[in-house]
C-alpha positions as a printed Julia matrix, in Angstrom:
507×3 Matrix{Float64}:
 -11.31  -18.7    3.76
 -14.66  -17.36   3.36
 -17.38  -19.08   5.42
 -20.92  -18.37   4.27
 -23.73  -18.24   6.79
 -26.21  -19.63   4.17
 -25.9   -22.61   1.8
 -25.32  -21.8   -1.97
 -28.29  -21.39  -4.11
 -28.9   -24.0   -6.75
 -31.66  -24.59  -9.08
 -32.39  -27.92  -7.46
 -32.79  -26.6   -3.94
 -36.39  -27.13  -2.74
 -38.41  -24.16  -1.57
 -37.78  -23.26   2.21
 -40.25  -24.47   4.6
 -42.03  -22.45   7.46
 -39.68  -21.22  10.21
 -39.78  -23.53  13.38
 -40.73  -26.51  11.32
 -38.98  -29.87  11.95
 -38.5   -33.18  10.21
 -38.35  -36.64  12.05
 -35.15  -38.6   12.03
 -34.43  -41.92  13.69
 -31.38  -43.86  14.91
 -30.95  -46.77  16.94
 -31.88  -44.99  20.24
 -35.25  -43.61  18.82
 -36.64  -40.68  16.86
 -35.83  -37.05  17.11
 -37.22  -33.72  15.77
 -34.74  -31.9   13.83
 -34.98  -28.2   12.63
 -36.16  -28.64   9.11
 -33.57  -26.24   7.58
 -30.68  -27.85   9.53
 -28.24  -29.89   7.36
 -27.22  -31.97  10.38
 -29.4   -34.74  11.68
 -30.19  -37.06  14.64
 -26.68  -38.09  15.49
 -25.39  -34.42  15.65
 -28.59  -33.59  17.67
 -27.66  -36.05  20.48
 -24.06  -34.7   20.47
 -25.35  -31.41  20.86
 -27.11  -32.39  24.1
 -24.45  -34.73  25.42
 -21.29  -32.39  24.7
 -22.15  -28.93  26.3
 -18.58  -28.53  27.35
 -16.39  -26.15  25.38
 -19.28  -24.28  23.74
 -17.18  -23.99  20.81
 -18.4   -25.86  17.66
 -15.83  -27.55  15.3
 -16.49  -24.85  12.71
 -14.14  -22.51  14.83
 -11.53  -24.7   12.91
 -12.28  -24.3    9.31
  -9.17  -26.33   8.24
 -10.76  -29.34  10.06
 -14.14  -28.95   8.36
 -12.44  -28.69   4.95
 -10.22  -31.61   5.74
 -13.21  -33.77   6.43
 -14.8   -32.79   3.22
 -11.66  -33.67   1.51
 -11.8   -37.18   2.93
 -15.33  -37.65   2.28
 -14.69  -36.5   -1.34
 -11.94  -38.89  -1.71
 -13.86  -41.77  -0.32
 -16.72  -41.03  -2.66
 -14.38  -41.15  -5.66
 -12.64  -44.28  -4.48
 -15.91  -46.07  -3.89
 -17.09  -45.05  -7.39
 -13.95  -46.27  -9.01
 -14.3   -49.65  -7.36
 -17.88  -50.0   -8.11
 -18.93  -50.08  -4.36
 -21.07  -46.85  -4.66
 -23.35  -45.89  -7.47
 -21.84  -43.35  -9.78
 -24.82  -40.94  -9.45
 -24.7   -40.98  -5.6
 -20.85  -40.75  -5.74
 -21.05  -37.67  -7.87
 -23.71  -35.78  -5.78
 -21.56  -36.46  -2.7
 -18.66  -35.2   -4.51
 -20.3   -32.05  -5.49
 -21.38  -31.37  -1.92
 -18.04  -31.95  -0.4
 -16.62  -29.47  -2.9
 -19.05  -26.85  -1.9
 -17.84  -27.32   1.66
 -14.17  -27.16   0.5
 -14.98  -23.88  -1.16
 -16.31  -22.53   2.1
 -20.06  -23.27   2.18
 -22.19  -24.7    5.0
 -19.38  -24.51   7.68
 -21.88  -23.06  10.01
 -23.63  -26.5   10.08
 -20.63  -28.22  11.58
 -22.1   -27.55  15.09
 -20.89  -30.25  17.43
 -18.52  -29.28  20.41
 -14.78  -29.35  19.81
 -14.44  -31.41  23.06
 -16.55  -34.7   22.69
 -16.51  -38.27  23.87
 -16.45  -41.2   21.24
 -13.05  -40.66  19.62
 -14.55  -38.05  17.22
 -17.7   -40.01  16.22
 -19.91  -36.98  16.51
 -17.55  -34.91  14.35
 -17.57  -37.76  11.56
 -21.51  -37.98  11.79
 -21.84  -34.24  11.57
 -19.97  -34.31   8.34
 -21.8   -37.32   6.99
 -25.22  -35.76   7.79
 -24.33  -32.31   6.3
 -22.93  -33.89   3.18
 -25.88  -36.34   2.82
 -28.51  -33.6    3.08
 -26.8   -31.2    0.73
 -26.36  -34.11  -1.74
 -30.15  -34.67  -1.34
 -30.78  -31.03  -2.16
 -28.51  -31.16  -5.34
 -30.61  -34.19  -6.48
 -33.8   -31.98  -5.99
 -34.93  -34.07  -2.86
 -35.68  -32.89   0.77
 -33.32  -33.25   3.68
 -33.77  -36.26   5.69
 -34.84  -38.51   2.75
 -31.94  -40.97   3.59
 -33.51  -43.86   1.79
 -32.11  -42.02  -1.3
 -28.56  -40.99  -0.07
 -27.71  -42.13   3.47
 -25.17  -40.5    5.73
 -23.75  -43.77   6.95
 -24.46  -46.32   4.06
 -23.4   -43.87   1.34
 -21.38  -40.86   2.52
 -19.59  -43.0    5.15
 -19.1   -45.94   2.8
 -15.88  -48.05   3.31
 -15.09  -45.65   6.33
 -15.03  -45.45  10.16
 -14.44  -42.55  12.43
 -11.35  -44.38  13.46
  -9.75  -43.8   10.12
 -11.54  -40.61   8.83
 -10.85  -38.44  12.07
  -7.03  -38.89  12.35
  -6.78  -38.51   8.49
  -8.88  -35.3    8.44
  -6.85  -34.02  11.48
  -3.5   -34.64   9.85
  -4.66  -32.82   6.78
  -6.12  -29.99   8.94
  -2.71  -29.56  10.82
  -0.86  -29.45   7.51
  -3.1   -26.7    6.16
  -2.91  -24.78   9.53
   0.92  -25.14   9.72
   1.45  -23.66   6.3
  -0.6   -20.73   7.25
   1.4   -20.3   10.35
   4.78  -20.6    8.62
   3.59  -18.04   6.17
   3.63  -15.73   9.13
   6.72  -16.8   10.69
   8.82  -15.92   7.66
   7.92  -12.24   7.53
   8.54  -12.11  11.29
  11.98  -13.5   10.84
  12.64  -10.94   7.95
  11.44   -8.08  10.22
  14.06   -8.94  12.8
  16.68   -9.33  10.21
  15.95   -5.81   8.9
  16.23   -4.43  12.29
  19.68   -6.34  12.48
  20.8    -4.38   9.5
  19.37   -1.1   10.73
  21.07   -1.41  14.09
  24.43   -2.88  12.77
  26.47    0.22  13.6
  25.13    0.65  17.08
  27.52   -0.68  19.78
  26.15   -1.93  23.12
  27.06   -3.87  26.28
  26.34   -7.48  26.12
  24.97   -9.29  29.15
  25.1   -12.78  30.73
  23.25  -13.92  33.75
  21.8   -10.08  33.65
  25.34   -8.84  34.35
  27.32   -6.71  32.02
  29.46   -8.85  29.67
  31.37   -7.86  26.51
  30.31   -5.26  23.94
  28.29   -6.28  20.8
  26.14   -4.44  18.29
  22.47   -3.98  18.71
  22.35   -5.42  15.17
  24.03   -8.56  16.2
  21.36   -8.96  18.96
  18.46   -8.67  16.4
  20.15  -10.67  13.79
  20.36  -13.45  16.48
  16.64  -13.23  17.0
  16.12  -13.61  13.23
  18.32  -16.75  13.18
  16.52  -18.24  15.89
  13.13  -17.92  14.06
  14.66  -19.17  10.85
  15.83  -22.32  12.74
  12.27  -22.82  14.0
  10.79  -22.24  10.51
  13.05  -25.17   9.26
  12.18  -27.45  12.17
   8.45  -26.89  11.87
   8.48  -27.39   8.22
  10.09  -30.87   8.71
   7.22  -31.86  10.94
   5.01  -32.12   7.84
   6.25  -35.52   7.18
   4.86  -36.75  10.54
   1.48  -35.77   9.13
   1.89  -37.29   5.7
   1.17  -40.9    6.91
  -2.5   -41.59   7.18
  -4.6   -44.69   8.0
  -7.48  -44.05   5.7
  -8.95  -47.47   4.85
  -8.13  -49.0    8.2
 -11.91  -48.63   9.05
 -12.59  -49.77  12.69
  -9.13  -51.06  14.03
  -6.94  -51.3   11.09
  -8.12  -54.49   9.52
 -10.04  -52.65   6.83
 -13.37  -54.58   7.5
 -16.33  -53.49   5.16
 -13.86  -51.94   2.69
 -12.87  -53.27  -0.67
  -9.28  -54.51  -0.78
  -8.18  -51.85  -3.04
  -9.95  -49.13  -1.21
  -7.1   -47.73   0.92
  -4.85  -47.24  -1.96
  -7.58  -45.83  -4.24
  -8.66  -43.35  -1.45
  -5.24  -42.22  -0.58
  -4.41  -41.57  -4.29
  -7.56  -39.36  -4.58
  -6.86  -37.64  -1.36
  -3.4   -36.78  -2.68
  -4.99  -35.27  -5.67
  -7.56  -33.35  -3.86
  -5.37  -31.86  -1.2
  -2.07  -31.62  -3.03
  -0.35  -33.15  -0.16
   2.19  -35.86  -0.29
   0.23  -38.38   1.68
   0.84  -42.16   2.01
  -0.91  -45.07   3.56
   0.64  -46.33   6.86
   2.47  -49.68   6.24
   0.82  -50.96   9.55
  -2.82  -49.76   9.74
  -3.58  -51.42  12.99
  -0.52  -49.61  14.62
  -1.35  -46.38  12.78
  -4.91  -46.35  14.16
  -3.97  -46.74  17.71
  -0.88  -44.58  17.87
  -0.87  -40.82  18.38
   2.74  -40.35  18.44
   2.8   -38.15  15.42
   0.6   -35.67  17.08
   2.89  -35.65  20.22
   5.88  -35.08  18.14
   4.22  -32.31  16.18
   2.99  -30.65  19.43
   6.6   -30.74  20.93
   7.82  -28.86  17.79
   5.06  -26.12  18.2
   5.99  -25.9   21.88
   9.63  -25.52  21.2
   8.87  -22.59  18.59
   6.5   -21.06  21.06
   8.95  -21.13  23.99
  11.9   -19.6   22.06
   9.69  -16.84  20.67
   8.66  -16.25  24.36
  12.31  -15.71  25.33
  12.77  -13.08  22.51
   9.71  -11.44  23.88
  11.23  -11.39  27.29
  14.45   -9.81  25.86
  12.24   -7.11  24.13
  10.6    -6.38  27.37
  13.94   -6.12  29.25
  15.73   -4.12  26.55
  12.84   -1.59  26.46
  12.4    -1.52  30.32
  12.22    2.12  31.84
  11.87    4.45  30.12
  13.93    6.18  32.96
  14.93    3.5   35.64
  15.34    0.47  33.28
  17.63   -0.49  30.5
  15.97    1.72  27.95
  18.0     0.49  25.19
  15.28    0.31  22.69
  11.71    1.76  22.31
   8.83   -0.43  21.55
   5.98    1.26  19.71
   3.47    2.77  22.15
   0.16    0.81  21.43
  -2.01    1.81  24.3
  -2.17    3.59  27.61
  -0.67    1.17  30.3
  -2.33    2.2   33.56
  -5.62    3.36  34.91
  -3.81    5.18  37.7
  -0.42    6.28  36.49
  -0.64    8.97  33.78
   1.69    8.51  30.77
   2.66    4.91  31.49
   3.04    2.83  28.43
   3.54   -0.98  28.93
   4.94   -3.57  26.5
   1.6    -5.25  25.66
   2.44   -6.87  22.49
   5.39   -8.94  23.71
   3.12   -9.72  26.76
   0.39  -11.09  24.78
   2.78  -13.31  22.7
   4.29  -14.52  25.99
   0.77  -15.71  27.0
   0.22  -17.54  23.8
   3.47  -19.39  24.34
   2.23  -20.3   27.9
  -1.14  -21.65  26.34
   0.85  -23.77  23.81
   3.16  -25.13  26.46
   0.02  -26.08  28.39
  -1.6   -27.59  25.19
   1.42  -29.73  24.7
   0.99  -31.36  28.12
  -2.68  -32.11  27.13
  -1.57  -33.69  23.82
   0.92  -35.77  25.9
  -1.57  -36.93  28.24
  -4.09  -37.8   25.57
  -1.59  -39.79  23.6
  -0.51  -41.75  26.73
  -4.4   -42.35  27.43
  -5.23  -44.37  24.45
  -6.14  -48.12  25.08
  -5.63  -51.11  22.85
  -6.66  -50.65  19.28
  -7.79  -46.92  19.51
  -7.03  -43.51  21.14
 -10.38  -42.11  22.18
  -8.93  -38.83  23.01
  -8.17  -37.33  19.51
 -10.75  -34.68  19.75
  -8.88  -32.88  22.56
  -5.73  -33.45  20.65
  -7.35  -31.78  17.71
  -8.55  -28.82  19.73
  -5.22  -28.37  21.45
  -3.01  -28.48  18.27
  -5.43  -26.37  16.05
  -5.81  -23.62  18.77
  -2.09  -23.44  19.29
  -1.63  -23.16  15.5
  -4.22  -20.46  15.15
  -2.96  -18.5   18.05
   0.64  -18.78  17.0
  -0.26  -17.65  13.59
  -1.8   -14.47  14.95
   0.97  -14.0   17.61
   3.44  -13.84  14.7
   1.54  -11.42  12.81
   0.8    -9.07  15.77
   4.28   -9.11  17.08
   5.6    -8.1   13.54
   3.05   -5.46  12.7
   2.51   -4.1   16.11
   5.91   -4.17  17.58
   9.02   -5.33  15.66
   8.55   -3.06  12.64
   8.38    0.0   14.88
  11.23   -0.62  17.2
  13.77    2.3   17.49
  17.17    2.47  19.39
  18.3     4.86  22.1
  21.74    5.38  20.44
  22.94    7.98  23.01
  22.11    5.7   25.92
  23.69    2.65  24.3
  26.84    4.72  23.55
  27.25    6.07  26.95
  26.71    2.72  28.45
  29.32    1.29  26.34
  31.76    4.04  27.12
  31.56    3.5   31.02
  31.54   -0.28  30.8
  34.51   -2.14  32.26
  33.61   -5.11  30.08
  35.62   -3.51  27.25
  38.73   -4.43  29.02
  38.04   -8.02  27.91
  39.27   -7.02  24.47
  42.72   -6.02  26.01
  43.4    -9.2   27.83
  45.34  -10.59  24.91
  47.7    -7.71  25.33
  47.87   -7.0   29.07
  47.2   -10.36  30.64
  44.08  -11.38  32.56
  45.39  -10.31  36.15
  46.29   -6.75  34.97
  42.88   -6.52  33.26
  40.91   -7.75  36.38
  42.81   -5.23  38.5
  42.23   -2.31  36.1
  38.52   -3.24  35.84
  38.12   -3.18  39.5
  39.79    0.19  39.71
  37.48    1.47  36.85
  34.39    0.24  38.88
  35.69    1.75  42.12
  36.65    5.27  40.48
  34.22    5.41  37.64
  37.13    6.12  35.34
  37.65    5.32  31.73
  39.27    1.8   30.98
  41.2     3.12  28.08
  42.8     6.03  30.36
  43.85    3.62  33.14
  45.49    1.27  30.68
  47.56    4.05  29.09
  48.38    5.48  32.47
  49.65    2.14  33.78
  52.09    2.09  30.81
  50.55   -1.19  29.54
  49.66    0.05  26.02
  49.9     3.21  23.88
  46.84    5.3   23.37
  46.81    4.32  19.68
  46.99    0.66  20.33
  44.23    0.87  23.03
  41.82    2.83  20.72
  42.54    0.54  17.86
  41.62   -2.63  19.81
  38.62   -0.91  21.36
  37.16    0.12  17.95
  33.6    -0.92  17.54
  34.4    -3.34  14.74
  36.78   -5.29  17.05
  34.71   -5.06  20.19
  31.77   -6.7   18.36
  33.87   -9.41  16.75
  33.31   -8.1   13.22
  37.14   -7.65  13.01
  39.57  -10.18  14.46
  41.78   -9.25  17.49
  45.42  -10.01  16.77
  48.06   -9.96  19.56
  50.66   -7.82  17.73
  52.46   -7.04  21.07
  53.6    -9.26  23.83
  51.47   -9.53  26.87
  52.58   -7.17  29.6
  53.15   -8.59  32.97
  53.58   -5.6   35.29
  51.67   -5.57  38.43
  48.82   -3.15  38.69
  47.52   -1.71  41.93
  43.88   -1.06  42.51
  43.16    2.51  43.4
  40.64    3.08  45.89
  38.32    6.09  45.27
  39.13    9.08  47.55
  36.28   10.45  49.56
  35.88   14.31  49.92
  33.98   16.15  52.64
  31.45   18.93  51.9
  33.9    21.41  53.55
  36.83   20.74  51.3
């Protein structure tokens, strides 16, 4: 989305005033001098002084700015339709909103992302910017609110308590779509590696101990399946965000709004956003409840934690390069140490891990904010908005970064993998249907003590022929790609464990 730093030029825009000039605006607390060229006004000015907390304006979340413009545009169209706002005013507001939707004036949304007042400052920032741009479109000066007023006209039939949660749900839906558009290619990248590595046998591990063989391709295919499942679970959360309370006004009773406003505004908002929105059946409950945000946050955390686990596996599999597992190679992205020459660290999985930690922390914040609401309103939706929109933005970039800077360039250390499979006693598990668990356990112990090949020990013990052993230890059968069938009865011969013989240097 383009975010211009200057408002669009139109023939109706008045000539610019001298730099440093101000205009006087008044609210119920008194008068304030506002920079003449600012599209925001007195309410925003007070918020700028009161909420010097995050030092991040709401414009860092363009989806929220666009969503607010969509809400205000729908409100203007509904009020025009119902005859509660003059057609000329409604059309000017509509045009101003469309400019914001198209990317203009985002830098004028200046209030901090963390604010008291349940989002009132954000709502008023939007009202003032839209009102002043509407005045410009009419050939008037900013601040001439007797012609188009931020509250009486732009905010007609609305309250922060229904516009803010509605805009937030729309913004989250927009952001989620962008994130899912990055998740699918990441899933596909792991799937491609699954095919590329499908012929490479390796030792599987449980509890960090050697287990049975598998293919490296199966491991990467599992990563792809995990991400595919997350895609579906996250996509399902869109229905949580489809129920809106626009038209509820202050607490859900719809006071100051026409009886037909809620339905009309929702219909216009569906058309503007292209989203399958619907008005909540109980507007009082919907205005006070933040459960949808909590459920959405939980789904984000689930995906982030599962991705972090995958990154942990990538770091383990690539550990080394000499004293670790060193089964795969991650692309070398930068020097890893200011003191150890030649060291290269797994920086891409590490940064994705940290994104997951942040998302998990944000989920706790959303949970506490949802619990902290009282009576007919939750006053803490600004921190919910910040937490969720930041998580979505960071996860979107994490998906992209992991794919482009890591997964696409992963290679396998085939020789090392083959050597580890050849010396692994875990392969004897495949022979237990033929020689029995007790004999397999005894031979596994012998193999560990003597460092001898499992197949040789089985043949020497007379439990299976060489051909039968090699058939059952083929890569296809060891990895489960070909079923193992017990064609011969289980041998029950006792097997003794051979202790390794120690030799002196003089022998």
